[in-house]
Each structure stands twice: as structure tokens, then as C-alpha cells.
N, C-alpha and C positions, 0 to 999 in steps of 0.2 A: 147302251146298248139294247140295238133290237136282235129277237132273239129271231130262227130262224128255223121253222117246223119243216120236220121232216115226214115224209109219209110213210109210216108203219110196216115191217117189212116181216112179214110170217115167216116163222125160222122155221129151218133147213131139218127134216128127223134126221139124229144123229145114227150112222151107220156104223157098223160093226166092223169088225175085220172079212168076215166073210160076205160082207158088201147086201145084209139086209138088214132092215131099221129094227135099230132098239126100241127093246120099251120104255114108252110111256115111265117107267121106275127107272127103267137106267137111265133118258134122257134127264132124270131129275135131280138121281145120283151127280152126276158130270156135272150139271147145270150149278151146283151148288155154293163149288169151292170160287166160282169166276164169280157169281150174287155177290160172295163175303166178301170178298177181294173188291168190287164195287163197293160194296155198304161203306167198306174199311175209306176206301179212297173219296166218297163223296164225305165222310165223318171228319173226314184230315183238311179239306175244303171247306169247310165251313165254321172247322175249331180255329182258335187263335193259335199261330205258329208257336211251333216248339222252340227250348234252346234256352241259353241263360239272356235275361233281361238286357238290357241293352243301359240303364239304368244305374250309373251307379251305390254304392253304398255310401254317398257321401249326400245324397241328394240331389234333385233338383240346383243348378247354376244359376241364380237370377243372375241375367247380361242384361245390359243396355246398350243398347250402339259406341257411345263413344267411350264405356269399359271395355269393350271387346277390340275397338282400336290402340286405345293404351295399351292392353294383352299385349296384340300383336307386333308395337313398335317398340316394347319393355324388350333390354340386353337380351333375354332370356324368351322370347317370344320367339315371332317369325322368322326364318334360314333368313331372307333375303334379304332383310333388314341390317343382322350379324355383320351377313359378308360384303355389304355395302359395309359398311362401320370399318371393317378387315379392309379395304382397299382404300377408303381415306385415309386410314395411318401410312398405307404400302407407301401414297403417294407421296405425304409428309416426310416420312424418315429419307425420299428417291432426292426430294428438292433439301437436305440440308448433307447428304450427301453430295451435292453439286455445289452447294458451299462453298464445302470445302475444301474446291481451286482457290479461290478465292485471300481463304483465310493464310496466317502463317504459318510452316507448319517445322513442328519441334523435335529433334529427335537427341538423346543422349545413348554416348559409347563410353563403355569401361572394358581395356586391353588388358590385359598383363601376358606379355611373347616372350618366350626366348630362342633365337636362332642363328644359326648357320648359314652363312653367305658364301657360295662361293663368286670372288670378284670375277673370272677369266670366262664366267658362262655370262655376263655382263658384259663383256670385252674390257674390263680392264687388267691391265700387264704391265709391273714397274720392274725396269728394265737397274739390276744397281752395277754400281760402276766397283764394284769392289770387287775380286774374281774372288770367288769360292762362294761366294754372298747373295740372296738370291730372296726375293720379300714371296708370301704364304701368300699363293693363291686360293687355302682354306681362310675367312676372318668366323670367330667366333670360338663358341656362343656364348652370347653376349643378350643380359634383359631389356627390354623395351616396356616402358608402363606408361599409358596412354590415357587418359579421363577428359572427354569433352562433351560439350555443347554444341550442334552444330543447328542454324535454323533459315529457312529459307521464308520465301515472300513474295507473291504474282504484284507489281506495281502497275503494272499494264498486258490483260490479256481483254481485246475486248468478246474474242470468243468462251471464250469462260465463261464473264458476266451475261450472254447472252443466253448462253447453257441452263443459267440459273435462274434466271428470270424467265427462259420456260418451264425447268421445273416448276417455280413457282404458280406458275397460273393452270398448267398440269396439275397440281393438289388442289387449287379452288376452284379446277373441272370436275375433281375428284368430290371433292363439297355439295358443287350441286348434284353431281347424280345420285350422292346419299340422300341427299332432298330430295331429289325425283322416284329414288327409292319408296323411301316415306311416304310421297302421297299416290305411289299404284302400291304400296299394300291397302295405306287404305280407304279405297277404291277396291281394291279389291275385296276387306272387310265387311266395307257396304255393301257389295256385292251378293256374295256368300249371304250375310245377314237379311238380306232381302228376302232370297232365296228360298231357304230358312223357315224364315213368316209367311211365305208364302205355297211353301210345303204343308207347314202346319195348317195354314188357312181353309187349305185344301181337304186335310183328313181333317177337320170338323166339317164342311160340308159334307162330305163323303157319309161322314156320318150319322151328320143330321138328315139324310137320304134315308141312311137306313133305318131309322129310328119311324121316317114318315113310311117306308115302304111297310118297315112291321105293325104300324099301326092300319097301313090298308090290310096286310093279312086280318089283320083280327074281324077288323067290319066284312072282308067276305066270306069269314068263316063264317060269325055272327051270324047276317044275313041265308047262306046255303042251310045252316040251324038252324034257323026259323021258316024256312022255307021258304024266303023269299026273294033268293037270289040262285043261281047255279054253279057247273061246279066248277066248269070250266072257269070262271071268275076266280075264284083260289086258286085255280090254278098259275092262272096268265102275273096275279097278285104275288105268289110263291116265286114268278118266273124273273117279276121284278123285284121283288129280295134278295134273289139270290146277286142277280146281276151288280146290285148298292152294294151286295156286302164282298164279292171279288176284287170293287172299288175300294173299297178301305184299305184293304191287304197291297193293292199297289198303291195308293197313297202314304200308310203306316211307311214304305219299305222306301219311300221317297221322301217322309220328313225327315226318318232315321237315319238315310245318305247325307240329303244337306246340311244337316246337325255335323257329321261326321265332317263333311267338307267345309264348314265354317272353324272345326275343331281344330284340322288341320295347318288351315291358317291363325290359328292364336297358340300353336302347342299345346294346345291341354290334350286330356287325355279321350279316347276316341268312345269311351263306356261310361263318359258325365253326361247328364240329361241337361241341355241346355233350355232356359229358361227366358224368352224374351221378355222386354219387357216396352221398346219404344219401338207402339207401333207405326204402320207402312201411313206417309203420307197423302194425303188426297191433293189434286191436283188443287191450282192456284194461280193466280194470275202473274206468270213469271217469264217477261218475254226480252230480248235486246238483241238489236240489227249485230249481223256479221261482224259488222265494221266494228261495233264495239266491242261484240266479243272476242274479235283479232287482238287491238289494243290490248284489253285487259289479260290474255294471252300470253303475247308478246312482255309481257312483265310482272306476270305472274309464275307462269311454269318455268319450273325448273330443268326440265331436257332442254330447254333453247338455252337457257344462256348456259347451260354444258355445252354446247357447241358452238356458240359462241366463244365461250372457254378455250375449247379445243384446236378450236379454228385461229386463234390470237396464238395459240401457246403451236403450231404446224410451223405459222409465220418467224416463230422467233427462234423454232430450232433453224428454219431453213437459214436466217439470217445469224448463228453461231457459227454453221460448216460456211457460209459466202466471207467470214471476218475471220478464220484459219488462217488466211494468205497473210492477214499481215504481222506485222512483228509482232514478239511480246519481250516485255522488261521485266526481270528478276532479280532482287537481293538476297544474300545469300551470306551467310559468316558463320563461323565460329571460333567458339575459345575454351582452353584447357589446358590440364599443366600435362609436360611430357617429360622423360628421363629411362633411366634402367634403372628405376624403384619409388615407392612412394615417396621415401625424405629425399629424393632429391631433384624431386622431378619441378623445372619450372615452367610458366605458367607464357604461352604463348595465343595465338588468334590467328582466324581469315579472316577478312571483311573485300564483300565484292560487289559486283553486280554483273550481268550476263543479259547480254541484248540476241535473243532467238529470230531468225528472218530467215522462214520456208523456203527455199530452192523449187524442190520438185522431191516428190511420195509416189511416184508411179502412177501417176493419174487415181491414185485415191481418193485427195477429197475430192473431184470435178465427179467423179463416183459419187460419195457422199450428198455435194451437193444438188446433184439429181435427181435422186432416190428421192428427201427430203421436198424437191418441187413436184413432187407427183404428192407424195405424204399431203402437202400446201392444199395443191387443187383436188383431191380426195378430201379433205376436210372442207373445202367451200362450198364441193358437188352437197356431200351431207347436209347443209348447214339451211343452202336451197331448196333440198328434197323434204328437211322438217318442216321450213315455213307452209309448202303443198301441203302438208299430211295435216298440220295445224290446222290449216282452212278446210282442208278434207272432213276431220273430225269434229268441228265449230258447227262445220251446216247439216253432216250426217246426226250429232246430236239434237241441233234446232230442229228439222226434219221430225225427227223419232218426239221426240217431246211434245210439237201438237199431234202427232199424231196418236198420242197414251192419253192427253187429253181429253180429245176428242172422242176417240175410243171409252174412253171410259166413261164420258156420259151417255153416249147412248150403251152401255150397258148397263151403269143405272135405270136410266128411262128401260130397259128389254124387265129388267129382272123385274121393276115394279109390275109391271105387266102383266109376267109371267106368277109372276103372287096371288094378282089377283086371278086371272086367269084357274091357279090351285084353289083359291077358296070357293070360285063359284060351281066348280066339277067337283069340288068335295059338300060343296050345300045341295044339290043337284041329286045326290049319289045316294044322303043322306035324306033326301025326301022322296027317297023310291024312283025317279023319274030320270034318272044314270048310269050309264052303267059303269065297269072299275076300268075296261080302255080307256074310256074316257077321264079317267082319272090317272090311270099307267100316262096315257100323253101326255098330262099337262105338267105332272108331275117331273118325266123325261126332258119336255120344255122349263119345269124350274130350274134343274139341278146343273142343264146345260146354260143357265139366263145366271146363275150362280157362280160359273165356272168362270164363264165370260165376264163376269164383275170382277174377280179375281186379278185373272189375267194379267186386263188389263190394269187395275190397280196396278200387280206386279210390272207394266212393261213399264208406267208410268213412273215409278219409281226407282225401275231401272236406268230409263232416259235419263233422268231426274239427276241422276250419281256421274252417267256421262258427258252431261251436258256442263257440271262444274268442275268435272273433270281437264273434258277440255278446253274452258278458261284459262286451268291453271289453280283452281277458289273447291278446290275437295273441300275445304273448311266446312264451304257455308251448308255442307248435308249432317255434319252431325250438333244432334242440335245438343 
């Protein structure tokens, strides 16, 4: 950070309520609270931030990348994984519900009733040939006991069969979606892990810059005290030190935020310090053609397989509505005992078959057929769009990986040159032929070179994650 020097302004004399300039003593008394406030602000800016420490009483948790992924994929880990598992269970239960239409339906009933009937209400009238005698129109009361088991079984219903097949395919798609969620969670954890590592590296680098700036301040003060230096060199070194201290505060906050983001993905407490043990990967010879990567993606990516299954399920649902126009055949029967009491009941039974032939349903079936056909076209569009998206992700990830590899090589070379420049500037300053401005500029370029290397390593590791995820091989980045 380059500091801007402003010209010193002469303070305006303080004017009292009568319009006359205040006395110097009065001005000093008035400026005293402001000076104390500025001193307090400066002390607060240089002091470490107060408040509760983010470290938990349990101590730092040593965590590798594989352990972080295992924690996130555990049942009580990441919320997305748990929600995806529930969706799989719901799809399985819907499949069982559709299968029930093809299985026997058995019911049992036990009835005991006391009845009085009005025969005239049913149009039953008896004329008696005997004068003065007539048959009663009210019959009863009488008891009826009936214990019976009834069953129905679908023999042929092509529409129900296709609905069950569609439900099974949708359950398989839900399982693929669950696998895709686990892969996306793994990639998200890996990115958060790398981001937390980068934030820690940046904080460590910022602290190293502070140590170097403090050493430069001590050397400038020693030279000034010995009479071989000038006061402006001390001021320049202190400005550089203040800038580096401010950078440490910023990097510390960013590191803490990155750790909390990682803890959020893992379902851990936010106040738990994490000690990340898996080192950042350095660039290696990792290359593949776009065509080979596409073949690998279509073989391994769960979201692609899930979309293919959803497309298939949409076709089966459309077929199920289409075959509703066909006749359906079912068998039915019952067996039980009936009488006016349990003791004198007699066994009876019924066996039969029914053929249902749809004739007209007010256009409901045709409307459903048009709806399912639209849903089938919709899934076909999504399949085509996902294919293009996969190819785009692969091409972007490959370009990012190549770019990050080259950036890392250039950043490493720049860091080597910056370290050589800083060392030469220190030697010149120690020999008395250099100034602090030369060291300050070299130190600034060294800090920038360190930051460039960290950024390049971060880009490479993130690009490596994107490249593996685009090919459906996110497991390859987990050591």
C-alpha cells in the first residue's frame, strides 16, 4: 500500500464567542481532549482485537481434507446431504404406493345389525284374498350377522403397470440425485478447505511482512541514534510497519471467516479452531483432451445419469396416461358366513371378474395426455441443456487449470527475483550505501510476490477441484 503525504496545514486560531482569538493556554486546553481521543484511537488500531477468542476450550481440531469430507457426508453433517437422503426415501415410498395397484387388495368385515324394513317403500305390496286380512308393510325387527373376507386383484391394467415403472425410474433418479448432492458437497467442502488454507497462508505471510518491517524499524532507529541515518528513514519505516500491521488484521479476519465457512459446511461449532493438515497441491502434469473428459463425464457424473432417468420416467408417465384408454380386467370374490346370529350363520361366497372399458370421461384423459407429453418434451430440453452445460464446464475448467499452472510458474519466478532484490537491498543498507526507501520498495515488491504466489496456488487448487468435478471424478482430489 502506497501512503500519500499531505501538506501540513497551519492550525487556525480558536475564536471565542466574542469573535476574539483565544489565548494559547485556552487553545491547548480545548485541544487536549481531542489529542487524548486520537491517542486512544491509535492505540486501539495497533492493539490486537479485544473480545472473546474464537478458539474453543476444546482446543484446535486437527482436520485433513478427507476427514472434512467424511464429516460433511455423515448423517448429522451437511444439511443438503440429509435432505437429499429424505428425498430418496420419499421417492422409494411413492414407488411402493404405485406398486400397490398391482397387488391383491384384501378386506375383512364383521357386521351385526338389527333392522326394521318398510316394504311399501320398496314398492312391495301383497294383496290378501281373505277379506279383513292384509299383509303388513312393516317387517321386523330382525337381526343380521355377517362376517366376510373380500378380495380384488388386477389381472390386466397396462396403465397401472406403466405408472409403477415410472415411479421406479423416478426412485432411481432420486438415488442419482443423492449421489450428485454428495459429490457437490464434497466439491464445496474441498473449495472451502482450500480457501481456509489460503487465508491461513495469507495471514502467515502478512505476519512475516510485519516481522520484516519491525526489523527494518529497529535498524533505522539504530542508524539514526548512531548519527548515520536521518529521521525521515525512521518515519518511512514506521509507516511501512503500520501498513503491514493493518494487513495482518485484515488477513486474520479473513482467515477466521474462511474457517467459519468451512465449519458451516461440516456442521461444526463456529468457535472451534481448525488445524488444516492437508497441504496445498503444487502444479503437476495433468492434462486430458476435451473429448476424453466428456466421455468420462457422461460415464461418471451423477447429475447426467439422474437427468437421463428423469427423461425416461417422463416417457413412462406419458405412456401410462396413453394406455388408460385400454380395457382393464380385474377379479373379485368374497367368502363369509351370514345369518340372524353367529350360531346359525351359513357360509356364502362370491367369485367373479369385471372388465372395465373406458368410453368417455369428459376429456380428462386427453388433457392429461397433453400434459404428460409436454412434461416429456420439457425433460428432453433439460437433457440437451445439461449436455451443453457439461461441455462448457469442462472447457472452462481446462482453461482455468492451464492458466493457473502458468500463473504459479510465473509467480514462483517472481518471488525468487523479489527475494534476491530484498536481500541485495538489505546488504546495501547494512553497508551504508542504501536508504530505507530502497528497502521499503523491495519489501513491498516481496510482499506482492508472496501474495501473487499464494493467489496462484489457490487458483490452481480451485481449478483442479473444478476440473475433477466437471469430469465427475471429484474423488480424485481427496488424498
